[in-house]
C-alpha positions as CSV (number, residue, x, y, z in Angstrom):
1,M,-28.1,203.9,188.8
2,R,-27.4,206.1,191.9
3,A,-25.2,208.3,189.7
4,I,-28.0,208.8,187.2
5,E,-30.4,209.7,190.0
6,R,-27.9,212.2,191.4
7,V,-27.1,213.8,188.1
8,T,-30.8,214.1,187.3
9,S,-31.5,215.8,190.6
10,E,-28.6,218.2,190.1
11,Q,-29.4,219.0,186.5
12,E,-33.1,219.8,187.3
13,T,-32.1,222.7,189.5
14,R,-30.9,224.5,186.3
15,H,-34.3,224.6,184.6
16,M,-38.1,224.1,184.8
17,G,-38.0,220.8,182.9
18,E,-38.2,217.2,184.2
19,L,-35.9,214.4,183.2
20,R,-36.7,210.7,183.4
21,F,-34.4,207.9,182.5
22,A,-35.6,204.4,181.7
23,V,-33.5,201.3,180.7
24,E,-34.8,198.0,179.3
25,A,-32.7,194.9,178.5
26,S,-34.9,193.9,175.6
27,L,-38.4,194.4,174.3
28,P,-41.2,192.2,175.8
29,F,-42.1,189.2,173.7
30,E,-45.5,190.8,172.8
31,S,-43.8,193.9,171.5
32,L,-41.3,191.9,169.5
33,I,-43.9,189.8,167.7
34,G,-46.0,192.9,167.2
35,G,-43.1,194.7,165.4
36,V,-42.8,197.5,168.0
37,S,-39.7,199.6,167.5
38,A,-37.6,201.1,170.2
39,R,-39.0,204.5,169.3
40,Q,-42.6,203.2,169.8
41,R,-41.7,201.6,173.1
42,A,-40.1,204.9,174.3
43,I,-43.3,206.7,173.4
44,E,-45.4,204.1,175.3
45,L,-43.2,204.6,178.4
46,F,-43.3,208.3,178.0
47,G,-47.0,208.0,178.6
48,R,-46.9,205.3,181.2
49,L,-44.4,207.2,183.3
50,R,-46.4,210.4,182.9
51,V,-43.5,212.4,181.6
52,W,-46.0,214.4,179.5
53,D,-47.7,215.6,182.7
54,T,-45.6,218.5,183.7
55,E,-46.7,222.1,184.3
56,H,-44.5,223.6,181.5
57,N,-44.8,220.7,179.0
58,S,-41.1,220.3,179.4
59,G,-40.7,216.6,180.4
60,V,-38.0,214.6,178.6
61,L,-37.6,210.8,178.7
62,V,-34.3,209.1,177.9
63,Y,-35.0,205.5,177.0
64,V,-32.1,203.0,176.5
65,L,-32.9,199.6,174.9
66,L,-29.8,197.5,175.7
67,A,-30.5,194.7,173.3
68,D,-30.5,197.0,170.3
69,R,-27.9,199.4,171.7
70,D,-30.5,202.1,171.0
71,V,-31.1,205.4,172.8
72,E,-34.4,207.3,172.2
73,I,-35.4,210.6,173.6
74,V,-39.0,211.6,173.8
75,A,-39.8,215.2,174.7
76,D,-43.0,216.9,175.6
77,R,-44.4,219.4,173.1
78,G,-43.2,222.5,175.0
79,I,-39.5,221.6,174.7
80,H,-39.8,219.6,171.5
81,A,-41.1,222.5,169.6
82,R,-38.0,224.5,170.5
83,V,-35.4,221.7,169.9
84,G,-36.8,219.5,167.1
85,P,-35.9,216.0,166.1
86,A,-32.4,216.8,164.9
87,G,-31.4,218.2,168.3
88,W,-32.6,215.1,170.2
89,E,-31.0,212.8,167.6
90,A,-27.6,214.5,168.1
91,I,-27.8,213.7,171.8
92,C,-28.9,210.1,171.2
93,S,-26.0,209.6,168.8
94,Q,-23.5,211.1,171.4
95,M,-24.8,208.7,174.0
96,E,-24.7,205.7,171.7
97,R,-21.1,206.4,170.7
98,A,-20.1,206.5,174.4
99,F,-22.0,203.3,175.1
100,A,-20.2,201.6,172.1
101,R,-16.9,202.5,174.0
102,R,-18.5,200.9,177.1
103,E,-18.6,204.3,178.8
104,F,-22.1,203.8,180.1
105,E,-22.1,206.2,183.1
106,Q,-20.2,208.9,181.3
107,G,-22.4,208.6,178.2
108,T,-25.5,208.9,180.3
109,V,-24.2,211.8,182.3
110,L,-23.2,213.7,179.1
111,G,-26.6,213.1,177.6
112,L,-28.5,214.3,180.7
113,Q,-26.2,217.4,180.8
114,A,-26.8,218.1,177.1
115,I,-30.6,217.8,177.5
116,S,-30.4,220.1,180.6
117,D,-28.4,222.6,178.6
118,L,-31.4,222.8,176.1
119,L,-33.9,222.9,178.9
120,A,-32.0,225.7,180.7
121,K,-31.9,227.7,177.5
122,H,-35.6,227.4,176.8
123,F,-37.0,226.9,180.3
124,P,-34.6,228.5,182.8
125,A,-35.1,228.0,186.5
126,S,-37.1,230.8,188.1
127,G,-39.0,231.0,191.4
128,A,-40.4,227.8,192.8
129,N,-39.1,224.8,191.0
130,P,-40.9,221.7,192.3
131,D,-39.7,218.3,191.4
132,E,-42.7,217.0,189.5
133,L,-41.4,213.5,188.6
134,S,-39.2,211.0,190.3
135,N,-35.5,211.3,189.6
136,K,-34.9,207.6,190.2
137,P,-34.1,205.7,187.0
138,V,-36.6,203.1,185.9
139,I,-35.5,199.6,185.1
140,V,-38.2,198.2,182.8
141,Q,-38.9,194.5,183.2
142,D,-41.4,193.0,180.8
143,S,-44.5,195.1,180.9
144,G,-44.1,196.2,184.5
145,F,-41.5,198.2,186.3
């Protein structure tokens, strides 16, 4: 988790975007019986973690649901409009392949770097670059953090 926080901090110096990383062992019982998908849960956490609340609408959440071996990326409208679903899905697939090989840290680092490459292309660092969101990964436990 420290490596993810370090890489997040390092990568954010390259662009005006904000990265958040959240991992959850399994969906809460209420979500399971309610038929909530990993994607829906990621969107919920995107809001709860306020990833949408950045100056340039360039926040990106990487959500890992361990039980389903699923990676979801939810991006704010500013960066999503420039990258699109296919771009995010390619990064998710890359991370999932690394995780399947049990290369969790390497897969996460490569994913964060790939997202940062896109953010640096569309929102390059310039002038003041405040850190708007925490770089510390979130371990989601039930409905709380």
